[in-house]
N, C-alpha and C positions, 0 to 999 in steps of 0.2 A: 712687326706683324701685327694686327689689332686682336685681341682676343676680350672679347665680352666677359666679363667680370660678374654680373648678374644674368645668365642666359634664360634662367625660367621666366624672369619677369617678362624681359623681350620677345618671348614667343610670340608670336601672333595667334590670337582665338576667333574659331568661326562661334556667331550666336545668329540664328536663323540662317539667312544667306548672306549675312555681312561680316566681314573680316575687320578686325580691330588690330591695330598695330602692334599693339605690348597687351600688358596684363596691368596696368595702373590707369584707371579712372578717375576722372576729377566728379565725384560725389555731388547731389544737388546742394545748390547753395542760393537762396534767394537774394535780392536787392531791394533798393527803392527808385533806383534811377529811372522811372518811368514817367511818361508825359500826364497830363490831366485824362488822357483817356486810358491810362493804362496800359499802354504800348512802350515796349523798350525802347530808350535812345540810344545815340551813338555809345554813348557813355556805358550803357549797360552792354551794350557787344562788345565793346573794348575788353570789359572786365572778363567776360567768357573767353574770348577771343585769346588775352594772354596765357591762358593753361594751354589752348590747343597750340600756341609758340611753342611752349616748354615741352612738349612731347606726350601730354597726355592722349592716351586713345580713345576715349571716350567725354565729354563734357556735358554736364547736364544742368539745366536750369531749373531753378527750385520752384516749388510754391508756385505751379499754374493752376488755375482753378478752373475746374472743368462747370462749376454751376455757379455764375456769380450772381445769381438771384439768392440760393438756399446755402451755400458751401463757403463763403469766405470768411476768413479767419481773421484778416485783415484788410485795409483799405489798398495798400500797395501790393498787389497780386495782379500777374498778367491773366487777362480773361479768355480764357478759349472759347468761350461761345460769342465772342465778339469777333466776327468775320472781318472786320476794317483793321485788324490785327496783322492781316495777310502779308503786308509789304514790310512792316519791321521785324515780324517774326522770320521772314526771307532774310533780311539783312542779317539778322543773329545768327541764323545756322549757316548762312554762307560765311561768315568772319570767322565761324570755328571748321567748316569743312575747308575752307580753302588749304588750311594747313596740315590737313591729313586726319584731321579729329572727326569721330561721329559726334553728331549734336544730337542731344536728348533733352527732352522734356518732361519733368516730372508734374504728372497728373494728380491732382488733390482736390480733396473734398473734406472739410472740416467737422462735418456731422452735426455732434452738440456742443462742437467749440467756436461755430460758426459766428465769433463775436461780432465781427463787421455786418453781417447779416442782422443780428440782434441791434445794432445800434442803429442800422436804417427802418428798423421798427417792421423788419420781417420776422416769421415764425422760424424756430428754430428746430430741429429735429435729430435724433437720436434713434438707436434701434428701439428704446423703451421710452415710458415718461420717466423723470426725473430730473437731477438738477446736476450740474458740475461741479468741481471741485472747489469753484468760486461762489457755488450758489444760486447759480442763474440757470432758470427753469428750463427744460428741454421737452419736446412731447415725439411720441411714438410714430415713428416713418409710416405713412400709409403706405399699404401695397403699391396703390397707381403712382406713388412719389419713388418707392425704391424702384420701379419700372423707367419711371423717368430719370433719375439718377443712373442707371446701367447706361443708357442711351447717352446721356450726357459724356461718361467717359469714352464711350465710344465715337460720337461723335469728335471729341475734342482730339484723339488718339489720329482719325483720319485728318483732322484739319491741321496738326503739325506736322504730318506726313506731307502735307501739301504744300506746306511750309518751308518743305528741305530739310526737317528733322530726319535722321537716320534710326532712332529708336524710340520709345516712350519708356519711360519708368514709373508706374504705377504705385503709388504711396498706399501702402496698408500696414503702414506700422504707425508708430508712436502715437499713438493715441486717437488717431485722425476717422474719419468716419468707417472705412472698410474696416481697419482695424478694431472699431467698435461694435462693429458685425462679427469680428472673428472672436470676442474674448468671451469666454464661458462669464466671466466677473460681470460684464458689463449687458451682453445679448441674451436676456431670458426669457426672449418673445417665447409664444406659445403657439405660433403659426409655422407655417413652411421656412420661414426667414430665421428661425431662432432656436434655441434650445441644445440641441445635439450636435456634435462635430459638424456632421453631414449638413443640418440646416444653417448651423452658424457660416459656414461656407461657401453657401447655397449663391448668395450674393456677390462675393469676391469673383467666385469663378464665374458667373455669370458676366460681370464685368470684362475677365479677362477673355472669354470666349466671343463677345460682343467685340470688343476690340480686334480679335483676330478676324473674324468675321469682315470689319470694315478695311483693316489695314491691308489684309490678305495675307498668305502663307508669306514665309521667309524675311518678314519686318520684324527687327528682335523687339520683344517686349520682355522689359525687366521688371521684376515685383520686389520692393522694399517692404521688408516686415520686421518686426521687432522680434527675434528668438524667443526673449524671453521679456516682459515688460517689467521686471526685477522690482515689484514691488506686491506686496499682499493685495493690494487692491486690483492688480492685473494678473494676467495668465503667466506662468513658469515655462521652464524650458519643456518642459515633459509636452506641455500644450503646444509649445512651438514649434516642437518636433512634429507633432500629429497634425499642425497646420500645414507645415512646409508639404508633408506628404500628401496632402489633399489639393494643393496648388501645383503638384509635380505634373509635368506634362501641358499645364494649361499656359507656360511663360516659356522664355529662353533663357533667361537668368535671375536667380534666387540671390536678391542682395539681402543680406542679414544684419540687419541693425541690433539694439535692444532699446529697453527703457521706454519712457512715455513723456511726450512733450510736455503735458500739461500738469506733472507730479514733480513740485521742487524737489522732495525728496530726492527722486532718481533722476534729476535735470543732467548730473555729474557723471551719470552711466552713459546716456545718449551721448554726451560731451564731456569726454573725460578731460579730467583739469590736470593741473600739474601734481596733483597727487596720485596719479596711476600711472601704472607703467606701459610702455610701449607695446602697442597692438594690443591692449588689454581685453578687448571684447572678440578676439579672436575665437575665445572657447563657444561662442554660439554658433557660428557657420563652421566651424569643426565638429560641434554634435551633429548638427542638421545634417550636412554634407553625404554621410554615409548611407541616408535614407532617402536620398533623391536622385534621378539621373540627370537632373540639367544642372550647368556649370552653378556655383555658388560664389558669391562675392563677400567679402569681409571688410567691416568698416569699423574705425574707432581709435583712434591715437596711431595711426599707421606714420611711420617717416625714415625709419631705418633700415636701407636696400639690401643689407646684408641678411636682415631678419624678413623682410618680405620676399626674396628669393627664397629663402629657406622656408615661407608659408605656402608658397607656389610649389616647390619641389618636392615637399612632404605629401602633397594632397592634400591638406589643411583646409585648403580654397583653391579658386582659380581665378580669381579676382583681386586686387587689392584696390579696393574704393578711399580716396582722400579728400578731406576739405580744407581743414586749415594748412597743413604742409603745403600745399600747392597756394596758401596765400602769402605764406612766409617766403615760399620760394618756387613759382611756377615753371621753373626750369628743374626742378628735382629730376625728372624722367630723363631728361637731356643729359643732365650732369652724369647721373647712375649709368645712364649707356655708355658714357666716353671714361667709365670708372673712377669719376671724380667724387666721391661722395664727399671729401674733405671740404669741397668746394660749395655745397646744398646749405642754404642759410637754415640754419635750425628753428622750427617753431617753437615759441616758447610755451605753448598750450595755456596762455593767460586770460583767453576768452577776451580780451580786448576787443577784437574785430565784431564780433557777434554783440557785445554792450554795448559798442558804438553804433551799432546799426540800430538799437532798440532806444537809446537814448538821443542820438542826434542824428538819425538815418541815413546812414552810410557806413558803410564796410570800409574800416582801415585797418592796418597791421602793424605789430608794436615794432617790428623789424626790416619790414619791408615798406618804405616810403611811398614805392610805385603805386601799392594798390589802392584801389578807389582814386586813383589819381592817372591811370593807365593814359588816355587819350590826350592829356596836357602833356605828359612823358615823351608821345611818341612824337610831336611836333615842336617839342624844345628847340630853341636855336644854339650852336654851340658857341662859347665865348668868342668874342671878337678878338681877344689877345690873351696870349699867355701868361698868367699873373703869379705873383709869390704870393703865396698865402700863409699867415701865422695863425695856427689854432693852439688857442691856450686851453687845455685841459685834455686829459686822456680818459675821461668817463665814455657813458654810451652816446651823447651828442658828438661829443669831441672826435670821435672815433668814425661814425658818420659823416660828420663835416669834412673830415680829412678825407674821407675815403672818395665821397661825391667830388671833391675838388680835384684829387687825382684822376677820376675818372673823366672828367672834363678838360683833361690837359694843363692843370694849372702846376707849377712847383709847390710843393706843400711839407710846411715844417711844423709839426707835431710836437709841442713842448707839455711837459708832464711833472710835477713836482714833486711826486712819489718815485720810486723805483719799479713801477709797473703800470701797465694800462690796466682800465676796468672800473676806475672809480670809485663809488659808494658800494656798488654791489660787489665788490671783491669779496667783502666781508662775510658775504653768504656762501661762497664756494662749496663749503663743507656741509650745506642744507642738502640732505637727501632730494628733498621735492623741489630744489631750485636747482635742479644737475641742466636744466635747460638752459637757466641762464650762464651758467657755468661754460656750457658749449658755445652759446652765443660769444661770448666776449672772445674766447677761443678763436671761433671762424673769425670775428673782426681782426684781431689782432693776426691771422695767417694774412687775410687779405692787405692787410696795411703793410707785411712785409713785402707781399709779393707788388703790391703796387709801386714801390720804391720809395715810398712818404720817409721821409728825414725825420725821426723820432730821436727827440731828447728827453730821456727818462733824467729825474733829478735835478730838474730843472726848470724853476719859476718862470712864468712868462712876465717878467717886469717890465715898466714903460722901458726901463735903460735897456733889456735886452732887445726889446721890439725896436726902438730906435736904431740900434746898431746892424738888426737885419734888415731895416727899411723894405718891410714888406708891402704889395700893395692893397693888402686886404688883411684885418686880423679878425678872428672869429672867436668871440670870449664865449668859453664853454667851462666856467672855474667848477660850478656846480655852487652847493650848499652845504651848510653846518646843520647839524642836529640844534634845534633849540632847547636851551635849559631852562624848563620854568621857574619861576620865583616862588618856590614853596618853600618854608622852613625845613631844615634836614636836606634839602637837596644835593650838600656836600657832604653829608656824613658818610660813616664806613656803611658799604655795602649797597652803595646809590650807584647804577651806572647808565649810559648812554645805549641806545641800541646796537649800533655799531660794536661797543666794546663787549657787549652782552653775547654777540655773534662769536667774536672770536673768541672770548674765555668759553664757550658752551662747546666751541670746537677743541680748544685745547686742553682745557682745565676744567670739566663740568662741576667737579664736587666743590668748586668754590662757590658755585650759584647757589648753593644751599639747597634744601627741598621743597621750599614755597617763595614761590615769586609772585610779585606783583608789577602787571605792566600798566605804565600811566600813557593812556592813546588807546583810542579802538581805530585807528586809520589802518591803510593795510600794512603800513611796518609794525603797528605794535601787533594786529592781529597775528599775523605772518609769524612774528617772531614767538608769538604766546605757544602758537600751534608747533613750533619747533623745540620750545622748552617743555613744552607736556610730553612731547614725543619722546624726550629723554627722561620721563617718569617724573618730572616735577608737578608739583601741583601750582597751577596757576591761574591767577585772575586778572583781568582786563577791566580797569578801572575807567571809564569814560565820560567826561563833560556830559556828550548828549546823548539824547534818549533812545540812541539806535548805534552801531557800530557806521563806520563811514568807509564807504567801498572806492570813494574817490570816482566814482562813476563807473567804474566795470563792475554792475549789478550782476553779471552772471558768474563771475569768479568770487563774489560775496557768496553765491549759492554754494560753492566748493568749500569754503572756509566755514560756514555755517554746519556743513556734513562731518567738517573734522573737528570745532568746536564741541559737538554734541558727543563725537567719538571720543575725545579724550576729556571729558567732563571737566573743561574751560570755565571758571566761574567768570559770571559778566555782570559790573556792577555799573549798570548804565544810569544815564542822569545824576553822576556823583561827583561834587566836587572836592579834588584833594585839597585838605588843609593843611597836612603836615605829614611829614614822615618822620617815625622815630623806630626805635630797634625793635619793636614788635611790628611794625609794618606801617601802613597808611591811615592815617587818620581823614575821614571824609563826610562831606554832609552829602544827603542824600534823602531826597522825600520829607526834607527838614526834620531830618534825624542824623546825628552822629554816630557813623558805623567807624568800627577797627576791620579792614582788610590784613588780616596776619601774613607775615612775608618775612622771610630772611633776607633777601634780595629784593631791591626795586629797580626796575628800568624804566628809563623815561623814552617814550616816542612819540611826543607829542607837536613835531612838525619840523618844518627844515625853515632857516633865516637865508635868503639868496647871500651869496657874495658879491654884491653889485657893485661895491665901493670898489674891491679889486677888479670886478670887470671893468668897471668904468673910466679907472686909471688908466688903459690903454686906449681908450675912444679918441684919442687925439693923436695917435702913434703911426696911423695909417691913413691912405685916402678914404679905406672905404672900413667900415666898423660894423660888427654884427654881435650882439648877445643872444644867445640861447639856452636852452635846456632851463635848469634850475636856477642858475647865477642873475636870470629876469625874473622869474615867478616859479615857484615850486610847480613842476611839471612831474608825468610820469613819462616810462620809457616810449610809449608811443609819440606823446607829443615831443619830446628831445629828439625824436630822431626825423619825424617829420619836419621839424623846424632846420636840424640839420641840413636835412638835404635842401630844403627851400632856400635857405639863406647862401648855400653852396652854387644854386643854378642863377643867381642874383650876379655872381660875381662874374 
């Protein structure tokens, strides 16, 4: 007999006159899959529909602009003051609603951060005259524009309701317009719209009351606030509680986030990084909940159903909001309801998703190759025939290739030359802030076991083996090996590669000495430096380029910068290492010779693809694919997507 393992998570909740099927909500995420008129496309609808299919009770479309003249943060935002959006928004809401979820639209106005408005030549307004954190000038919003903005929020809410949305989410957090009016640090106006708490809350409350008048009683209004802006330049939790008390009774759900979108130093408060514990921002919702009568939602690094069930059961919050966890596995609610938490694909919390949105205009996920490709995967053709596929290499790419092939019905043989799966990432499994990587590898191994894949450990995929197996297709995922820089002294005592340093730090950290120089400021070198510094070592990163190299993951770099400052890691940027000696690393920097003292030197200057080994297999089967690092250095997201794509080509 079925018994729900997480009963509190799957208890329905009523907001206004609307029932939501469980307590797991997909929090606002925005994308750029809009047409030239900023209307959502079929691809955009499919992105949100995937979460509804996975069992989320509410799915929120993020960053919908209520005022496309005065309030645009970016160019790629849905314009809710453009009534020609009616059909596209109806299609989007219908894609969510037909799976039993409630579609919500996040109503947004950027205020003094309306950068797209500024770039279009428009005048940008905030509560008062001043300049934003980037030095851009903004002006005090006149009262007639305040009234106009209130009306735009109300009209936008009425519009999305007419487009089939079942709830609106009013964004008053993260430093956007309404949050600017709420903040005592920003809103120092001397009229009725600023100064005292009551005056600072006047415009946000007027927005909510105007929305209620437009949408009528019973239509759910969710309000997103920062419980604390978590910076001396913003308001603290005490002020957040006072604001929440003022908003109580004017909405149906108080969604408590934290931080400030435009303050890099607290970006990783709003978007918890790999260095943050699970559910780290719960404390803000928990502190506010006793002071309000409306239900309270919590957001921030939520992923573990056991912990989430306890949060609801203990009364710390009424609703769990998730973003990245539902990218890694949109079926998280469905799997949790079935009691199969071990089948939930872990989010690495690596921020590759949002970094890729910024740099390349599309959200992809490091561990879920379907994200950003929902529509094409929905209509992918099954293979014409069942084939035998040899996958050479059991790292991230090889495991994903094997799984996708097995899911499509092929017979898969996975050969790994070492005694375990996981590839190069296995050396990081004892690093505390890499626990999600360890969980992901364990998850993939479980899926491989369940798929019945023929796994052969301690078996190198040689041409001889390939010919003996007579596969129809070979996928080479052999990876790469660390580059050993040609520097005098590189073979001396006390010089290690990054993999060896990780293993030594886990087994015999005393052998590393008290001072360490890391050659290379890419992600490998920077993350290793942080790990070694967390063990109490004095660490200096020596990097040839004038800046650290994020590898394209610009938001993860923000998290790394916080840790670098926390541990006082030295940065020798623009430094060319000339020689390694007993005293450390001699380098040329700004035309000066400098010595970076170190008892141990670790090199992490890049990877050399194992192309020869990979292409030795190229003529051993009718079909051949080289993926991941053995073709060119890749990150996890790139290796995963390549693996999935080539497997679907077979």
